[in-house]
N, C-alpha and C positions, 0 to 999 in steps of 0.2 A: 725148753724153757723160754719164756718171753717176759718182757717187762711191761707192766701196765701202770698207769698213773691215776691215782685217786684224786679227783678234783675237790679241793676244799673251799668252803665258803669264807673261812677266815684263815689268816696265816698261822702256820704251826710254830712251835718253839724256835725252829731254826730260821724263821722268816720266809718260808716257802709257801706257795699256794697249792702244793700238791705233795703226795707221798707216793714213792715208787715201791712196787712189789714185784718179785719174781714169781711167776705162775706157770702152770703147764701150758703148752702150746694150744690145747683145745679149750682153755678157760675163756669164756665169753666176756668181752668188755661191755658191760651193761651201762645203763645211764649213770653218770657220775664218774665214769672211768674213761680213759682214752689209751690207745696204744701208741699214739704219736708222741715221741720224745720231745721235751722242750729243747729248743736250740741252745747250744753251748755258748753262743754269742750273746745271749740275753742274761743280764745279771739278775733280774727279778721277773722270771716268766710267770704269766698268769693265763689260764685257759679262758678263752672268750667263746662261749657256746654259740653265739649268733654267727660268728665267723668260722667256727669249727677249727680254730688254730690258736697257737700260743701268741700272746702279745706281751709287750713290756709293761709292767705295773708302774705307771707314772707316779703314783703317790709314794711308792717305795724309793724310786729314784730321787724324788724331791727331798724326802727325809734323809737319804744318804748324802746327797750333795749339800744340804743345809748343815749337817753335822761336820762334813769334811771342810766346808767353808769356814765354820766357826773355829775348827782346829787350825787351819792355815792362817786365819786372821790372828789367832793367839800367837802363833809362831812368828809372824811378821812383827807383831808388837814387841815380843821379846827380843828379836833381832835388832829392831830399831833402838830399843833401850840400851842394848849392849853396845851398839855402834856409837850412840851418844855418850855413854860412859867412857868408851875408849877414846873418843875425840876429846873429851874433857880431860882425861889423863894426859894425853899427848900435849895439849895446849897449856897445861899448868906446869909443865917441866921447865 
């Protein structure tokens, strides 16, 4: 058995650009499939046919980092508010 990867034109429900299948060793990897596994170091691997290799999907990274930045900004704002409330409580004693 070997693993082949179906290259997708659009992301699937899990946000990946591929689907993995276990097939018999003699199963041919035709157009739209590859036997090269995406690197585990990549968070959002996308197959680049011109390079014949996996590349990092920059749009997905930007979306992820934008959402993470918004969450962290919200946490900083809450922390600043809590610190100001605490300082106000200490100073009014």
